[in-house]
C-alpha positions in Angstrom: 97.0 89.1 87.9 94.8 86.9 90.5 96.5 87.5 94.1 95.5 84.3 95.7 97.0 81.1 96.2 95.4 78.6 94.2 94.3 74.9 96.1 98.3 73.4 96.1 99.3 76.7 96.9 97.3 76.3 100.4 97.7 73.2 101.2 101.4 73.7 100.5 101.8 76.5 103.3 99.1 74.7 106.0 101.2 70.8 105.4 104.1 73.7 106.1 102.4 75.5 109.4 101.1 71.9 110.4 104.8 70.0 110.0 106.4 73.1 111.6 104.2 73.4 114.8 105.2 69.9 114.9 108.5 69.9 114.3 109.9 73.1 115.6 108.7 74.5 118.7 110.0 76.9 121.4 112.7 74.0 122.3 114.2 73.8 119.3 115.3 77.4 118.4 116.9 77.3 121.4 118.9 75.1 120.5 119.1 75.5 117.1 120.3 79.2 118.7 122.8 77.3 120.8 124.1 74.7 118.2 127.4 75.7 116.7 126.1 75.0 113.4 122.7 77.1 113.7 120.1 74.3 113.3 119.3 71.1 113.8 120.5 68.3 110.9 118.8 66.5 111.5 115.0 68.9 111.3 117.4 70.1 107.9 117.2 66.5 106.2 113.6 65.9 106.6 113.0 69.6 105.1 115.6 69.0 101.8 115.5 65.5 101.4 111.8 63.8 102.5 110.0 66.7 102.3 111.4 68.1 99.2 111.7 71.5 100.1 114.8 72.1 99.3 113.7 71.4 95.2 110.5 74.0 95.2 111.5 76.7 92.6 114.7 74.6 91.1 113.4 73.4 88.0 112.8 70.4 86.7 115.7 69.6 83.9 117.7 70.3 87.3 115.9 67.9 89.5 113.9 70.5 91.0 109.9 70.4 91.2 109.3 73.4 89.0 107.5 75.7 90.9 107.6 79.1 91.0 108.9 81.6 93.7 105.2 82.0 94.7 105.3 78.4 95.9 108.7 79.4 97.3 107.3 82.6 99.2 104.8 80.3 100.8 107.3 78.1 102.6 109.4 80.9 103.5 105.8 83.0 105.6 105.5 79.7 107.2 109.3 79.6 107.8 108.6 83.2 109.3 106.2 82.6 111.6 108.4 79.6 113.0 111.5 81.4 113.7 113.2 78.4 111.7 116.6 77.6 111.6 117.8 76.0 109.0 120.2 76.8 106.1 116.6 77.1 103.9 116.7 80.8 103.1 120.7 81.0 102.8 120.9 77.1 99.8 117.3 77.3 98.3 116.4 81.7 98.3 119.9 83.1 97.6 122.3 80.7 97.2 120.1 78.3 94.5 118.8 81.7 92.4 122.6 83.0 92.0 123.2 80.0 90.5 120.6 79.9 88.1 121.1 83.7 86.8 124.5 83.3 86.8 125.8 79.6 86.4 125.8 78.0 82.7 124.5 75.0 81.9 127.2 72.5 83.7 127.4 74.2 86.7 123.1 74.6 86.7 123.4 70.7 86.1 126.3 70.3 89.3 124.3 72.5 91.9 121.2 72.4 91.7 120.7 68.7 91.7 122.7 69.1 95.1 120.7 71.3 96.6 117.5 69.7 95.0 118.2 67.0 96.8 119.3 68.6 99.8 123.2 66.6 99.5 124.9 70.5 99.7 124.3 73.5 101.9 125.4 77.4 99.8 125.1 80.7 100.6 126.3 84.0 98.9 129.1 86.8 99.9 127.9 89.9 99.1 128.5 92.6 101.5 131.1 93.9 102.7 132.6 96.4 105.5 131.2 99.6 104.5 127.9 97.8 104.9 126.7 98.6 101.0 124.5 96.6 99.3 125.3 97.8 95.5 127.1 97.4 93.1 130.0 100.2 93.9 129.5 97.9 98.0 132.5 95.3 96.1 135.8 96.2 96.8 136.8 92.1 97.2 139.2 91.9 93.8 139.7 89.4 91.5 143.0 89.3 89.7 143.5 87.0 86.8 146.4 84.5 87.3 146.9 82.4 84.3 144.2 79.5 83.9 142.3 81.1 87.2 142.1 84.4 89.6 143.4 85.2 92.9 140.9 86.7 95.3 141.3 88.7 97.7 139.5 91.2 100.2 136.8 90.9 103.7 133.5 89.6 103.1 130.8 90.4 106.0 127.3 89.7 106.8 126.9 86.3 105.1 124.0 84.4 105.5 125.7 80.6 106.8 128.9 81.5 105.1 130.6 79.6 108.8 128.6 75.9 108.2 127.7 76.4 104.3 129.5 73.4 101.8 129.3 76.2 98.8 130.7 79.7 99.1 130.0 82.4 96.3 131.5 85.4 96.2 131.3 88.4 94.4 134.4 90.3 93.4 135.3 92.3 91.1 138.4 93.1 88.5 141.1 95.2 89.4 140.7 99.0 88.1 137.1 98.4 87.8 134.5 100.3 89.2 130.2 100.4 89.6 128.9 97.5 87.6 131.5 96.8 85.4 133.5 94.4 85.9 132.2 92.2 88.3 132.4 88.4 89.1 131.0 86.0 91.4 133.1 82.4 91.9 131.5 79.6 94.4 134.8 78.2 96.3 134.8 75.7 99.5 135.0 76.6 102.5 139.2 74.6 102.9 139.9 76.1 100.5 143.6 77.7 101.3 144.1 81.8 101.4 139.5 81.5 102.6 139.0 81.8 106.5 136.3 82.0 108.2 133.8 83.2 111.2 130.6 83.7 113.4 130.0 86.7 114.3 128.2 87.3 117.2 124.8 88.8 116.2 121.8 89.7 117.8 119.3 87.8 116.1 120.7 84.0 117.7 118.3 83.1 115.1 120.4 83.3 112.0 124.4 82.3 111.6 125.6 84.9 110.2 130.0 85.2 109.5 132.2 87.5 107.6 135.1 85.8 105.2 139.0 87.0 104.6 140.0 86.0 101.1 144.0 86.8 101.4 145.2 85.6 98.1 142.3 82.7 97.2 143.4 80.9 94.5 140.8 79.7 91.3 140.3 77.8 88.4 138.3 79.8 85.2 135.6 76.6 85.9 134.9 78.7 89.9 133.6 81.3 87.9 129.9 81.2 87.4 129.4 82.9 83.8 131.4 85.0 82.3 133.9 86.8 83.1 133.7 90.6 84.4 129.1 90.5 83.7 127.9 89.5 87.1 125.8 92.5 87.6 122.9 92.1 85.8 122.1 88.4 87.7 123.3 89.3 91.5 120.8 92.6 91.2 117.9 90.3 90.2 118.5 88.0 92.7 119.0 90.0 95.2 116.0 91.4 94.6 114.5 87.9 94.4 116.4 87.9 98.5 114.6 90.6 98.9 111.5 89.3 98.1 112.6 85.7 99.9 113.6 88.0 103.0 109.8 90.2 103.1 108.2 86.8 102.9 109.9 85.9 106.6 109.2 89.4 107.3 105.4 88.5 106.4 105.4 85.4 108.5 107.1 87.2 112.3 104.7 89.5 111.9 101.7 86.9 111.7 102.9 84.9 114.1 103.9 88.6 116.2 99.9 89.7 116.3 99.0 86.2 116.8 101.1 85.9 120.3 99.1 89.3 120.8 96.0 88.2 119.9 96.0 84.8 122.5 98.1 87.0 125.6 95.2 89.9 125.3 92.7 87.1 125.7 94.0 85.7 128.5 95.9 88.2 130.3 93.3 89.7 132.8 93.9 93.2 134.6 90.4 95.1 136.9 88.7 91.5 136.4 88.5 91.2 133.0 90.6 90.0 130.0 93.4 92.8 128.6 92.0 93.0 125.0 88.7 93.8 126.1 90.4 97.5 126.6 90.2 99.6 123.6 94.2 100.7 123.8 94.9 97.1 123.4 91.7 96.7 120.7 93.6 99.1 118.5 96.5 98.1 118.7 96.2 94.6 117.7 93.8 96.1 114.9 96.4 98.9 113.5 98.6 95.8 113.5 96.6 93.3 110.9 96.1 96.3 108.7 99.2 96.6 108.6 100.2 92.9 108.2 97.9 92.6 105.4 99.6 96.0 103.4 102.6 93.9 103.3 101.6 90.5 102.5 100.1 92.2 99.3 103.2 94.3 98.8 105.1 90.9 99.3 102.8 88.4 96.7 102.4 91.5 94.2 105.5 91.3 93.9 106.0 87.2 93.8 104.4 87.3 90.7 105.9 90.0 89.5 109.2 87.8 90.0 107.8 84.9 88.4 106.4 86.8 85.1 109.8 88.1 84.4 109.0 92.0 85.1 110.9 94.8 84.2 109.5 96.1 87.5 111.0 93.3 89.9 113.4 96.0 91.2 111.5 98.8 92.3 108.5 95.7 93.9 110.7 93.5 95.6 112.7 97.1 97.2 108.6 98.2 98.0 108.0 95.1 99.4 110.5 94.5 101.2 111.0 98.3 103.5 106.9 98.3 103.7 107.0 94.5 105.0 110.7 95.4 107.3 108.6 98.4 109.0 105.9 95.7 109.6 107.3 92.9 110.8 109.4 95.2 113.6 106.0 97.3 114.1 103.9 94.3 114.9 107.5 92.4 117.3 107.6 95.9 119.4 103.6 96.0 119.8 103.6 92.7 120.6 106.1 93.1 123.6 104.1 96.2 125.2 101.0 93.8 125.0 103.3 91.3 126.6 104.2 93.4 129.2 107.7 92.7 131.3 107.3 89.0 130.2 107.5 89.3 126.5 111.6 90.1 127.3 112.6 86.8 129.0 113.5 84.0 127.8 110.7 81.5 127.9 108.7 84.0 125.8 109.4 84.0 121.9 108.3 88.3 121.3 112.1 89.0 121.8 112.9 86.7 119.5 110.6 88.0 116.4 111.8 92.0 117.5 115.7 91.0 117.4 114.9 88.9 114.0 112.9 91.8 112.6 115.4 94.6 113.3 118.5 92.3 112.4 116.6 91.5 109.1 114.8 95.2 108.5 119.0 96.4 108.1 120.1 92.9 106.0 119.9 93.5 102.2 119.4 97.1 102.8 117.5 98.7 105.5 113.6 101.2 104.8 115.8 104.3 104.4 118.5 102.2 101.1 115.0 100.8 99.4 113.0 104.0 99.5 115.5 105.5 97.4 115.7 103.1 94.7 112.7 103.6 94.6 112.6 107.8 94.5 115.8 107.7 91.8 113.4 104.4 90.1 110.7 107.6 89.2 113.3 110.1 88.5 112.6 112.0 92.2 
């Protein structure tokens, strides 16, 4: 397996970094954080429509570019570096894969083309108040009713759940448990009985919402795939989402290292740059080693995803746990190297620190994923 990026992927990442450096600087980050939507609609249109990034891994049959998970990871790493405030992660990395894994042919034709063209945004509502990211954590019920279903329950920590055009909601048949009886339904946010609320979060660069479902009536055509058979597709989708999130984490960790090195070269103490001191050198060197190891785990997992290997879950957990800890450590060290100014509003290290902590727990913290790995090897 060749883990090196090809020329097209290198060009894609370089162009993404160049565009984001020009269009999305510190001022734009803070504007997105304070926006009710959480992002600038004009920038999103450029990303989704003009650049075509929303179509990156959607098959050509549905209006996409037909590339793979590695190509998606290439873009997400650049977005993680920039702390991009946009519904790209929720729509492309999460919702599009939900449709690809669970949707029937008509549903793929309907939704994937709209996503590829940047005409709609979407997200997946999976986790609930328990904070669990496994099948047992789903308590929302979908009760058959005439020619449709009635949904009741509560969803939490839904990325861009307050602003998405479509919400894909995971629910279970009454009386079912574990991995059986699970289904996913497509809902419009204006559906009667459905309400959304933005959650106050430490990481303001990514909006999270909670969703209440009070006797929500949906037609049978809102069901993705077959009733009660969603878990295999959901499991693969969560693994792909974990890899996508790890890509952002690697990008964020790299930016923390870059900021640290730049500051260590400029900041002087006792008449010399602080980067000349061994303590600072060792911090940066340790960060570099950890980031390169995380990047290797990330791209190996992305290659596994493209090869549709049975090892996807194992490698997704491996890279999510390692990349989570790497990003948080890099962000913490970046603040230490910057000193007191690292946590002031004008500087970016504190934004990475908050994003690192939030993304570390979303989809399951490192302990959760190490437990999955232990079970996979019968420990």
